N, C-alpha and C positions, 0 to 999 in steps of 0.2 A: 602319383603323390596325391593323398587325398586332400581335400579342402579343409582347413580350422571350421569346426562347427559354428564358431562365432566370429562377428566381426571385431569386437573389443571385449577384453576381459580385465575388470580392475581387481588386483589383489590388495587387499586393505586390511592391515593388522586391527584397525579401527572404523568401523561402518556402521551408521544409524539404521537400524532395521527393526520395526515393529517395536518402536519406543526403547530400545536398549542399544548401548554399543557392543558390536561383536566383531570378531575377526573373520572375513567374509571373502569370497570372491563373487563378484557381481558381472554377469555376461550379458552383452547386448547383441540382438540381431536384429536386422532391419529397423533400426531405430528405437526399438523397443527393449526393456529388460526381458531376457529370456530365460535366466536362471541366476538363483541367489543359492551358494553352497557354501559350506565351511572352509576357510581358508587351509590350503594343503590339498583340496580336491584334485586341483591340476586343469581346471577347464582351458581348453585351448582356443585360440584366437588369432586373427589375423595381426592384432595388435594387442599387446599386454602392457597395461598401465601398474606399475609396482608403486603404490601409495606408501610413501615413508611412515616410519612406525608412529612418529609424533604427529602425524596429520589425521583427519577425520574425512571419510567420505561421507557426505550427505546428499539428500534430494535437493534438487534445486527450489529456491523459494519463488513463491507466488505472492506478488505485491499488486493487490486489486484496488489500489487508490494511486494513480500516477496521472499528473497534469502534463502531456506532452506538447500541447499549445499549436501543433502544425496541423492543416495550413492556417496562415492569417497572422499568427503572433511566433512565427518560427526565429525571430531574433530573440525571443525568450527561451526557447527550447526547441527541439525537434526530434523526429523519430531516430534519425541515425546516433546523435549524441545522446539521447535518453537510454536508449536500449543498449548502447555500448556501456553506459554508466551502470545499468542494470547488471549486465552480465559481468562486469568486472567486481560487482558486489555479491554474486552467486544467485541473483535473481534471473530465472529462466522463463518466466511467465510475467506480463503486466497486463493490466486491464486499463484502458485508458479513459480518462474522464471526458465527458461531453462539452465541457465549456473552456474557455480562454482560446480555442482554436475559431476560426473564422470560416465557414459557419459552425455554430455550435451544432452539436449533434442531435438534433430534434426532430429530425424526419429523415427518411430512407435516403432522398437526394444528399443531404448532408453526410450521412454515413459513407455513402459512395466516394464522395469528394475527399473525405479523410483517408479512405482506404487506398484512393488513387494517389494521394500525397505519400501515404507510408510504403506504397509497394516497392519492394528493391531496396530498402534501407532501414530494414529492422533487422537487428542482429539478436534477438530472442523472440519466442512466439507472443504474439499480441491479440489481445481481445478489446472489446470497446463497450462502453455503457452508452446507453441512450439518456436523453435528458426529458425531464417534465416540467413543462413551463405554462403559464396561462395560456389556454388556447390550443393546445397540441394534445388533447387527449384522444383526438382520433388518430394522431400519429403513433400511438404507443404500441398499439397491437401490429401495425406494418413493421415497425423497427424490430419488435420481439420475434416477428417471422424471418426479418432479415438478418438475425444473429447476434444482437445485442444480449449482454448479460443481465441487463436490468436497467432501471431508470433512476436518475438523480435528480433529486430536487433540493430547492433552498427554502427555508422558513425567514430567511432575512437576505438583504441584499448580497448577491453572488459575488461582488467586486467588479463584474463585467455588466454593461448595460443589457448586451444583447442576450442575456439568460436571467431574466427576471424571476423573481421568488414566487412560490405560491402562498396564498393566504391559507390557513389551516382547512377551510372549507372546500378549497380547490384540491389540496392535498387528498381529502378523504375522497372527492371524486375520482381521481386518479387512483387512488388506492384500489377502489372497486373495480375499476376497468383492469388493473393489473393482476388483482386477485382472480379475476374471470378467465385468466389464460395461465394461471399459477406462476407469474413473474415476481421479481424482486423489486421492491422499492428501497432506494438507498438514500438517506436525509442528512442533510447538514442540519443540526438541531441547535439554532439559536433562534430566539422569538423576536421578531422584526420589531413588536409593539413594546416589548420589554427594554430593546435597545434603544428605540426612539424615546421611551419616557426618561431614560438614564441621561440621554443627550440632552432632553429638554431641561434638565435640572443642572444643566451647566457642566456635565462631566464629559470630557473629551481627552484626546490623546496629547498631541504635541511632543516635546521632546523627553518628557518624563516617562520612563517605564510604569511607575506607580500609577499615574493618571490614564495611561492606555488600559492597564488591567482594570481598573474601576470602571473604564466605559465599557468593558464587556463582562457584566457581572455573572456570576454562578447562575443566577436567577434566570436568565436568559436562555440557558441550557435546560435547566429544570422544566420551565413551561413548554419549552418545544417538545421535551421528552415526554412530557404527560399527553399533551396533544397526539404525538405519533403513538403512544401506546392506546389510547382511545380509539384512534383509526384503527390500528390492529384488531382492536377487540371488535370492532363493528363490522369490519370487512374480511377479516380471515387473512389479509395479505402477507406474505412473508416481508418482512422490513429489517432495514440494517441502519443502525445509528452509526454515522460516520464520526471520526476523530474525536472521541470523548476525550474532555479535557477536565470537568467538573465531577470530583470524586463524591461530591454530595449526592449527585442523581444515581449512585450505585444502588441504594435502597429502592428506589423506584424501579430500577430496571430487574433486580433481583426478584422483587414481588412479581412482576409481569412475567418473568421466565417461571416461577413457581407455580403461577395461574396456566401455564402451558402455551401462552402466546407465542408466534413463530417469530420471536425477535432476537437477533444479534447485535453485537456491539463491538466496535474496533477502538483502539487507541494508537498513537504513534510515538516513535522512538523520543521525539523532543519532550513531549509530556513526561516520558519515564526517565528523562536524563536531566533537562535544564530546570533550573530553579529561579522562579520571578525575583527571589531576594538578590539573586548574582547577576541579574541582567542591568548594565549600567544604562544611564540616560543617554538616547541617542543611537542606542545599539540595534537599527532597524534588523539586521540580519536575523533576530530574533523574533519579529512581528509575524504572528499567525493568527488565525481566527477559527475556533476559539483559542484564547491565549493560553501560553505557558504560565501556570499558577505556582503557589507555594510549596515548601518542602513538605508539609504534612499532607497536601494532596497529591503529591507525587507517591508517597509512600502507599497510600490507600488505593491509588490506582494499581500499583503493584499487586496490593493484595486483592483487589477485584479480578486481576489475571489469574491469581492463583486459586482464588475460590470459584472460577469459571464464569463469574458475572460478566466480565470482559472476555471476548473469544478470540481476538486476533490482534496483531500487530502489523500495520502496514505503514507506507513513507508518507504519504499525502505530500509527495514531490510537487511543488508548486513554485517553479522559478519565475524568475522576470530579469531583465535588463539590470545591469548596476545601477544605472540612473535612476530607474523606477524603484529599486530596493532602498537606495540611499536618498530619496527625494527628500528635498526641503533641509539637507544638512541634520538628518536623523530625526524627522518629525514623524512621530508613530501614526499620527492622523493620516497623512499623504503617502507615507511609503507603501509599497507593495506588501501584500501580507501572504506569506508562503516561505516554507522551510525547504531548502534543496538539501535531499539526503540519500536520494535512490541508490548511490553507490556504497553507502555506509552503514545501512541499517542493521545487518548481521553483526558487524564489529561493534556498533554502538550497543546494541541490546545485549549482546553476550558480555561485553565489559561490565554493565549493570548487573545482569542476571547472575553472572558467576560470583560476584560480590554478596549477592543476597542468596546465595546457596540454590540457585535455581540451574538445574542440568541443562544440557544441550538438547537433550530430547523434547523438554518441555519447550524450549525457544523454537524448535523448528516444527512444533506442533503448531504454535501460534502464527508462524510466519511462511508456512508451506501447506500443509495437509488441511489445516481448517479453513484457511482463505479460499483454497481450491473446493471445499466441500461447500461453503456458505454460497459461493458465485456459481456453483456447479460447473466448474473447469474441468473437462474429462481428461484424465490420463495423465495428471500433474499432482506434483506436491508429496508423493510418496516414492519411496524405493520399494516397488514390489513388482513381482512379474507380471507383465501385460502393460505395465505404464510406461510412458516416454522415458528414455535413458536420459533424463536431464539431472545431471550429477554435478557435485561440487566437492573440490578438495579444499578442506578447511584447516587451518593451524591455530588451534585454540589458545596457544599459549604465546604467539608472536605477538609483540607490540610494536606499535608504529605510531607516527604522528601525521595526523590529517594536514595535507597541505591544498587549499582551495584550488589553487592554479593547475595541480596535476591531477585532478579529477576530471572525468569525461564529459559531465554536464556542461551545457554551453558556456553560462556565464560563471566567472569564478568568486563565486560567492556562497558561504554557508556558514552558519553559526558555530559549526564544529572545527572550522579553520584553527589550527594550533593544537586541537586537542589530543592527548594521547589515548589511544584505543588497544584494547587486548583481544587478538583473534584476528586473522589475516584471511581472506580468500587468496588461495593459490592458483586454482584454475577452474574454468566452468566448462560444462559440456551440455551441449543441445542436441537432444535425440541421438546420443553417442558420438558426436564430433565436437572437438574442442573449440570454443570461440575465440578466434584468433583477431578480431577486431579488423579484418581485411575485408570481409565480404559478408552482406548481410543475408544469412540464410533462414531467418526467421519466418514464421508463417502466421497467417490470421488463425484465430480461434473462434469457435463457436461454443455455446453451451450444449 
């Protein structure tokens, strides 16, 4: 008896391939996609998965903005819980941020400690960002050679003292260093001096969301983005603006792109979903930096995605303990700033996108192929021959209600709790094997 040619074949009346939905058979051999043929071809495999007609076979998502926090703050989140949450949400690749863990990933020794902590407990494939902080310019190239995907810096306080922010001049120095080895710099774009000036005028958070919003003005993003664009122009570094919340900055960004500067931009599900007008006083589950802004701002962010000014959508999953998130009985000044959403991104974005006439192919471009391209993640983010067989079965019409306590991430808090969403991940496959949440088979990734 002859052996089947493939390990697994997915037979899908609906599969997303080359930007459109088609009826396909997708075959897997040795963890890679080995063939894609029209449905009815009859490809043979040891295992055949018949995808129901109402469900869609998608490539696994690539989330390049995740704070896992292990080691050092594992009570906030850890590799096991974070990567299970990712898998349950159709994310098959994450890149972990360099801060909120202790030590921060600002040298090779710290990277080794983080990988030691992660080993054996990652359920999806995982890469790592390095950090750029004052005084570690000499560590950037060794980190690059050790396999980080790029370097994160802040232009204002990071939220943790062990990861200090860079002044614009320091950022420029590191940009030149990173450009020399064709690395990528990713930047939290809020200007520390603009924020300090706002606070000096007596504007601060407290329990009112309107006060918190006023304490993080749009101008802080704009000033920082101008500084980043100037740095890119001067050094030629590839630069990426993290979690854009200010739609007023889109014009600046569009002009920089039109100039041909190597600049890319992300935004996040919370900026594309929530409205500041609907956030009640003391609702610190919604606190993040930069903040969630007004309805008109949200609409312009969607427009920025659709016209290509914004490149990708990623989670910025930044969890903490319940005590820290609800600190001071709903005080926006003292509560931890971060949104927990790693398991929810695809459903959240599809809920909004489908109401705006945006198709699933476009959503997957923003959440899978383009993030992989920007970070230079090999063999991820596309359903294509030769790529890893990272696949997701998704029901675009299923509706469900978020229960924070039923999600996989460590602490049961998210601003999406109780929200009805459209679109549900049915199963997730990593390199041709279904993720079952029993054994961590994820691998470390390098650019």
